C-alpha positions in Angstrom: 24.4 18.4 -1.7 22.4 19.6 1.3 24.5 22.6 1.7 24.1 23.6 -1.9 20.4 23.1 -1.6 20.2 25.3 1.4 22.3 28.1 -0.2 19.9 28.1 -3.2 16.9 28.3 -0.9 18.4 31.1 1.2 19.3 32.9 -2.1 15.6 32.6 -3.1 14.3 33.8 0.3 16.6 36.9 0.1 15.1 37.9 -3.4 11.5 36.7 -3.2 10.6 36.6 0.5 10.1 33.9 3.1 7.1 32.3 4.8 3.5 33.6 3.7 5.0 36.5 2.0 7.3 34.5 -0.3 6.5 34.9 -4.1 5.9 31.5 -5.8 8.4 31.7 -8.7 9.2 29.3 -11.4 12.6 28.8 -9.6 10.8 27.4 -6.6 9.5 24.5 -9.0 13.1 23.7 -9.8 14.2 23.9 -6.1 11.4 21.6 -5.0 12.2 19.1 -7.9 15.6 18.9 -6.4 14.3 17.8 -2.9 13.9 20.2 -0.2 16.8 20.3 2.2 16.0 18.6 5.4 16.6 21.7 7.5 13.9 23.6 5.7 11.5 20.7 4.9 9.0 21.4 7.8 9.1 25.1 7.3 8.3 25.0 3.6 5.6 22.3 4.0 4.0 24.6 6.4 4.3 27.6 3.9 3.2 25.6 0.9 0.1 24.2 2.6 -0.8 27.4 4.5 -0.8 25.4 7.6 1.3 28.2 9.2 -1.6 30.6 8.9 -4.0 28.0 10.7 -1.4 27.7 13.5 -1.1 31.4 13.9 -4.6 32.0 14.1 -5.4 29.2 16.6 -2.8 29.8 19.3 -3.4 27.1 22.2 -5.9 25.2 20.2 -3.7 22.1 19.7 -2.7 22.1 23.4 -6.4 22.3 24.3 -7.3 19.5 22.0 -4.7 17.2 23.4 -5.9 17.9 27.0 -9.5 17.2 26.0 -8.8 14.1 24.0 -6.2 12.2 25.9 -7.3 9.5 28.3 -10.6 8.9 26.5 -11.1 5.5 24.9 -13.3 5.0 21.7 -13.1 3.3 18.5 -10.7 5.9 16.9 -8.3 5.7 19.8 -8.4 1.9 19.8 -7.5 2.0 16.2 -4.7 4.4 16.7 -3.1 2.4 19.5 -3.1 -0.6 17.2 -1.3 1.2 14.4 1.1 3.3 16.5 4.0 0.7 16.2 3.4 0.0 12.6 4.1 3.7 11.8 7.6 3.8 10.2 8.7 1.0 12.5 12.3 1.0 11.1 12.9 4.6 11.8 14.7 5.5 15.2 12.3 8.1 15.9 9.4 5.8 16.4 11.4 3.1 18.3 11.1 5.0 21.6 8.3 6.2 23.8 8.9 9.7 23.1 8.2 9.5 19.3 5.3 7.1 19.8 3.7 9.5 22.5 3.9 12.5 20.1 2.3 10.4 17.2 -0.4 9.4 19.6 -1.2 12.9 20.7 -1.3 14.3 17.1 -3.7 11.5 15.8 -5.8 11.5 18.9 -6.2 15.3 18.9 -7.1 15.1 15.2 -9.7 12.4 15.8 -11.2 14.7 18.6 -11.2 17.7 16.3 -12.9 15.9 13.4 -15.0 13.1 14.7 -16.6 12.7 11.1 -13.2 11.3 10.0 -11.8 10.2 13.3 -8.8 8.0 12.4 -8.3 6.0 9.3 -5.3 3.7 8.3 -2.6 5.5 6.4 -3.1 8.7 8.5 -0.5 7.1 10.9 2.1 6.8 8.2 1.4 10.4 7.0 1.6 11.8 10.6 4.9 10.0 11.4 6.6 11.6 8.4 5.1 15.0 9.3 6.6 14.6 12.8 10.0 13.8 11.4 10.3 17.3 9.9 8.0 19.6 11.8 7.3 20.3 15.6 4.5 18.5 17.0 2.0 21.3 16.8 3.2 22.1 13.2 2.6 18.4 12.4 -1.0 18.5 13.6 -1.8 21.6 11.3 -0.1 19.9 8.4 -2.3 16.9 9.0 -5.3 19.1 9.2 -4.3 20.8 5.9 -3.9 17.4 4.2 -7.0 15.8 5.4 -9.5 18.8 5.2 -8.1 20.8 2.2 -5.6 19.1 0.1 -7.2 15.6 0.0 -10.8 16.1 1.1 -12.8 13.0 1.7 -9.7 10.8 1.3 -9.6 9.8 4.9 -13.1 8.3 5.8 -14.3 4.8 5.9 -15.3 4.7 2.3 -12.2 6.8 0.9 -14.6 8.6 -1.4 -12.1 11.2 -2.4 -9.5 8.6 -3.3 -12.1 6.6 -5.2 -13.1 9.6 -7.2 -9.4 10.4 -7.9 -8.9 6.8 -9.1 -11.7 7.4 -11.7 -9.7 10.6 -12.8 -6.6 8.6 -12.9 -8.2 5.9 -15.2 -9.4 8.8 -17.6 -5.8 10.2 -17.6 -4.4 6.8 -18.4 -6.8 6.6 -21.5 -5.8 10.0 -22.5 -2.0 10.1 -21.9 -1.3 6.3 -22.2 -3.5 5.3 -25.0 -1.5 2.2 -25.9 -1.5 0.9 -22.4 -5.3 1.5 -22.1 -5.9 -0.4 -25.3 -4.0 -3.5 -24.2 -5.6 -3.2 -20.5 -9.3 -2.6 -21.3 -10.3 -2.9 -17.6 -8.3 -0.1 -16.1 -9.8 -0.7 -12.7 -7.1 -3.3 -12.3 -4.3 -0.5 -12.4 -6.3 1.9 -10.4 -6.8 -0.5 -7.7 -3.0 -1.3 -7.5 -2.4 2.4 -7.5 -4.8 3.3 -4.6 -2.1 3.1 -1.9 0.0 5.5 -3.9 -2.8 8.0 -3.5 -3.8 7.3 0.0 -0.1 7.5 1.4 1.4 9.8 -1.2 3.8 7.0 -2.3 5.1 6.8 1.3 4.0 3.1 1.7 5.7 1.8 -1.6 8.8 3.9 -2.1 12.2 4.0 -0.4 11.9 6.6 2.2 14.2 9.3 0.9 12.5 9.0 -2.5 9.0 9.2 -1.0 9.7 12.3 1.0 10.7 14.2 -2.1 7.4 13.1 -3.7 5.8 14.6 -0.5 7.8 17.8 -1.1 6.2 18.1 -4.6 2.8 17.3 -3.0 2.7 20.0 -0.6 3.9 22.6 -3.3 1.5 21.2 -6.1 -1.1 19.3 -4.6 -2.6 15.9 -5.8 -1.6 16.7 -9.4 1.9 15.7 -8.6 0.7 12.1 -7.5 -1.2 12.0 -10.9 1.9 12.8 -12.7 4.1 10.3 -10.9 1.4 7.6 -11.2 1.3 8.1 -14.8 5.1 8.0 -15.1 5.3 4.7 -13.3 2.8 3.0 -15.5 4.4 4.4 -18.6 7.8 2.9 -17.5 6.1 -0.5 -17.0 3.6 -0.4 -19.9 5.1 -3.3 -21.8 4.9 -5.7 -18.8 1.6 -4.3 -17.6 0.0 -4.8 -21.0 0.7 -8.7 -20.6 -0.8 -8.8 -17.0 -3.9 -11.1 -16.4 -4.9 -10.1 -12.9 -4.2 -7.6 -10.1 -1.7 -9.6 -8.2 0.6 -9.9 -11.4 0.3 -6.0 -11.9 1.1 -5.4 -8.2 4.3 -7.7 -8.4 5.5 -5.9 -11.5 5.1 -2.4 -10.0 6.4 -3.4 -6.6 9.5 -4.9 -8.0 10.2 -2.0 -10.2 9.8 0.8 -7.4 11.9 -1.1 -5.1 14.5 -1.2 -7.8 14.5 2.6 -8.2 15.9 4.0 -4.9 17.3 7.3 -5.9 14.8 10.2 -5.4 16.1 12.1 -8.3 14.9 9.2 -10.6 11.4 9.7 -9.2 11.3 13.5 -9.7 12.6 13.2 -13.1 10.0 10.6 -13.9 7.2 13.1 -12.8 8.7 15.9 -14.7 9.1 13.8 -18.1 5.3 12.9 -17.7 4.4 16.4 -16.9 6.1 17.7 -20.0 3.8 15.6 -22.1 0.8 16.4 -19.9 -0.2 19.9 -20.5 -3.4 19.6 -18.3 -1.1 18.7 -15.3 1.8 21.3 -15.7 4.7 20.6 -13.3 
């Protein structure tokens, strides 16, 4: 399957260009929905997020940040050290000093670049995944793109951006899932359960391969892909959620359900199904 996907992308590159010069066609949506092949994932994340332009225009910047930031101790570096071994602990890449050191450099350099954000929990999970598919310097610029452009104000102490999107999510539930909204008058219960979906782009709740396909869609479409998938998950569990009496019960229902859906294609199809019924969030 990987070879088939690689061939389809190569055909698209030949016809529509590659990198920053690539035309965004309807065909790309279908290719992304299939799951980007692992050999091209880092390159395409860089292209979709325009992190490649930042890297090209800031040659030597990351190396300088690493040199300036390493060896300093502050609240951010203390928190980074605490979370390093909690970042994809089951993945071989982070079960050795080399992987941990790269993650430390990326997170510490970013904290030095943007002290207003510094370091927040969930950045470690995101950076770990970026490092699996991109070179270290590329992973840094992808993290910059996510924290500063694609999810502004998500990664701070008050997670203001995420809270705003939770309010938007509640409104979308009322609009797109009216029967569920009628049965669950206090939608803050559902939005609080879904907060981790937004903060980690589903990386903390889905099986890894499924979650990475969600990240593919995020880099191509932005946060609306997370809204779409979130709505699809709630829709699939609407009957049980309508009978919930507290956050804990809702969390248990959703956790059990997502863990029982390991195939990435199922998640992409869920998002596309919801998008088809959601004109304001076209896939």
